[in-house]
C-alpha positions, 0 to 999 in steps of 0.5 A: 532918231536917237532917245525915240521908241521905235514902232513898226505897224502895218496891215494887210493891204485890202483897200478902203479902211472901216472905222474899225481899222481906226479904232483897233489900229490907225487912232493908236499909230496918229496916237502915237505919232503926235507923242513926238517920243517916238519913230513910226514906220507903217508898213503895207504887208503885201507879201502877207496878202498872199498867204490867205489869197494867191489873187495878186492883181489887185494887190497894187490898187488896194496899197493905194487905197489903204494909204489915202486912207492911212494920209486921211487918218493923219499919218504924216509920211515926212514923220512916219515911213510908208513902204511895201513889204515887198520892195525891201528884199532884206523882209524875207532875208530876215524871215529865212534866218528866223525860220531856223529858230522856232519849230513847227509845233510851236507855230501850230499852238499858236492861238490865232491860227487855230482861231482863224482856221476854224473862222475861216474854214480852212482845209490844209494851211501852206506853209508860208500861213503856218509862217505868217507870225515869223514874217511878221516878227522880220517885219517889226525887227527889221526896224529894230521895233520896241512897240508894236500897236496891234488888236486883240488877236495879234498878241500872240503874234506878238509874243512869238516875236520877242521869243524869237528876239530871245533867241537869236541874241542868245544864240548870237549876241544881243541884236534886237530889242524885245517889242511890247504891244500896246492894245486901244480901248476900243480894239473892235468896233463892231459892224452894223449888224454887230458882228465884226466890222468887214467890208465883205459883210456889207456891215461897215462905215468907210473912212471915205465914206460921204455923209449921206453914205454915212447917215443911210448905213445907220439906219440900218443899225441893229438897236435892243430887240425889245425896244421897239418904238419910242416911249418903250425902256431901253438897255444901252448896254447892249445896243450897238447904237450906244456903243458907236455913242461910247467911241464917237460921242463922249460928251453926250453919253450919259444923255444918250443912257439917261433917254434910252432907259426912260424910252424918251430917246426913240431910236431913229432919233439915236442913230441919227445923232451918231450919224451926225457925230461919226460925219464930225469925226469924219470931216477932218479925214475927208478934208486930207483926202482931197490933197491926194485924191484924184493924185495917184502920182503923189502917193507914188512918191510917198512909197518911193521916198518911204521905202528908201528910208525904210531900206537904208534901215533894213540894210543896217539891221541886216549888217548887224546880223550877218556881223553878230552870225558871222556870215557874210 
């Protein structure tokens, strides 16, 4: 829309989302949507999913679960179209064009790639995995995205997108903007064991968890190892549970700090207070979820509508690309 900055953001379809997804991405998406000065597009990156896992048997199921969590979190599909990457063929076409504008050496220098290869203990990587940020650049620039809400680990990919936009414009004429990244304060929320929050590590609080589930999980959260019993002085700045209070219970943050440091507040009580505040935070999610839960046909309708809107923009962008390149 005129005078509105365009935002493209997305996730790989991994199924149900957790609080880490909220703090690292969804919170930013919803805030930008509600500010009113932006046109938001939300991508289900199903092609990206197969860069690390060739099993596609559950991608559709996981996509619907993820969309349900997006809607529960406050994404409004009327204002922020939701769509699947695989259903807009222009993503792959623009990816092909962009792949001619970047060297393999530049992609191999990508620090995020190096970290993932190390952390996931990957062997020889595929051409598609190496080119992940090129497809991501196509995702963003196909909608002429100007702002990209990302976590810290994706900053290098946004920089590659900016480089590709500059190189295309220099070679063929001005078509694409150079998008800027936008981070959140809590780009990474640790899991219940202090490690990165992940369903595979069984350390996550899901956005779809019931109040009882949240309480049960919080009981297992790690705390200051030197605060063994109530009365022992604690160190809130190294305590995972205090991190949760800072995010979901900021009004009582200083009270919690004083109680912990003095020993007056025990860890069990502290955990249950955090669980209560997290449940209060998630209550609106649960209420919105009721509108869609058990109605997969409604989710399919939302996807089809979003894909029609996205496809119209994608076709216009590729027309601009062909005109600039003097092909087609």
